[in-house]
C-alpha positions, 0 to 999 in steps of 0.5 A: 222694747225688752219683753218679759221672759220666764226663768231661763233654767226651769221655765217658771213664769217671771210673774211668780218670781220675787224681786231681787234687785231693782233696775239701776242703770245710769246711761251717762256712766256707760263706757267702753269697759261696761261689757269688758271682762274683769273691769272695775265694778260699776254696780249697775244692773238690769232688774233682777228677780229670783225664781222660787222654783230653781233659785236662779236670779235672772233679768226678767226683761233682758236686752235683745240678743243682737244688742248684747252681741254688739256690746261685747263686740266693741268692748275694750280689753285690758286684763291680760294679767288677770286672765292668765291668773284665772287660766292657771286656777282653772287648769288646776281645778279641772285635772280630775275632769281631764283624767276622766275623759275617754280621749283628748282630741278636741277642746272648745272654750266658749268665751275664750278671751285671748285664748290663754286657757287653750294653752293649758289644754294644749299642754294637757294633750288636746290635738285640736283647740277651738275658742269662741270670743265675741270681743274683737279687742280681746282677740287682738290682744292675743298673740298670733299663735293663739289667734289661729285657735279663736273664732270671733263671734257669739257661740253658735251650735251649727258651726260644729259637728254633733258628737265631735268634741271631748271637752267644752269649757265656759268660764264666767260666761254663763251669766252673760248669755241670754239663754244658758240652755243654749249653751248646755243643750248644745254642749250635750249634743256636741260632746262625744259620749263621755265628754264633759262640760265645765263651767265656773259661775258666780254663786250669789248665795255664797257668804261673801256675796250675801255680805256684800249685797248690792256692793258685790261685783256680781251685781252687774249690767253684763249679767243676765242671770246669776246662779246659786249652786242649786240653780246651776246643778238644776240647769245641768240636770234638766239638760241631761248631763250625768255625774254632775258635781258642783263645788266652790272655786277659789281664784288666785289673783294679785293683791292689786287686782283684789283691791280693784274689785273691792267695794270700798269707796272710790276715793279710798280705793284710788288711794289704796291702788296708788299705794299697792300697785307699784309695790312688791306686795301688789304683785303678791298672789292670794288664793281666795274663795270669793263666792264662785262655783265650778260645775262639771257634767258628763254626756252619758255614754 
């Protein structure tokens, strides 16, 4: 049985948190895509509570780590086009971070998918590229040239040498891990002095997510916690990073994909997708801030 946990950012007991959204899971609706990236929203979730201290929304009784790892391992993958669009947006957003790094030798991406973003880091001059990905389907979808960079499994700090990495990226992954401090604490130890950790996370306090409420795609069975700008900054600060910045982040996707994410009724969505998908306008890229944040922190020199 799941056991109750305190806030995974600040440690405040779950008993002191307030209910955010009650549990809503229908086992009959679970599928091979329930733990896949960029899936069509299912609007199912574990019980979520909000920490009154650091503002994090989190699952107070999460599934065991092993259960989550298995769910991601067997998940299907069908989002190559959207992954490429996301990687392009990430590459544009971290240019200033790359310029601030003392060197560009080793880069690590946690939750790399098919490793498409590693291509951008290679073009930026990194000598060694490492991606960690739990989904075997995502790795199988990667071209052979990128598969050699990817290690299958859950990220484990012990697989890397302390102080050996210049850049660690974790995009749309911090919500999925059971304990976000496992990522940030490890990153601080693994980075060389002056190295950077970059994350992109959902911001539940953004205007769009507050307007959508329960119909927001961020309310999802995969998410063990959901950040606000305040809570992701506090995570970085408590870990010991410096020169921390948290800013809004805009994604660029095809209109076809934006329709797929939209919270409109299923019948209307199906009709809209059939009209938009084969048309020229369906391939049109739109850059929209849908309530995400990019956070950056540097290891002290």
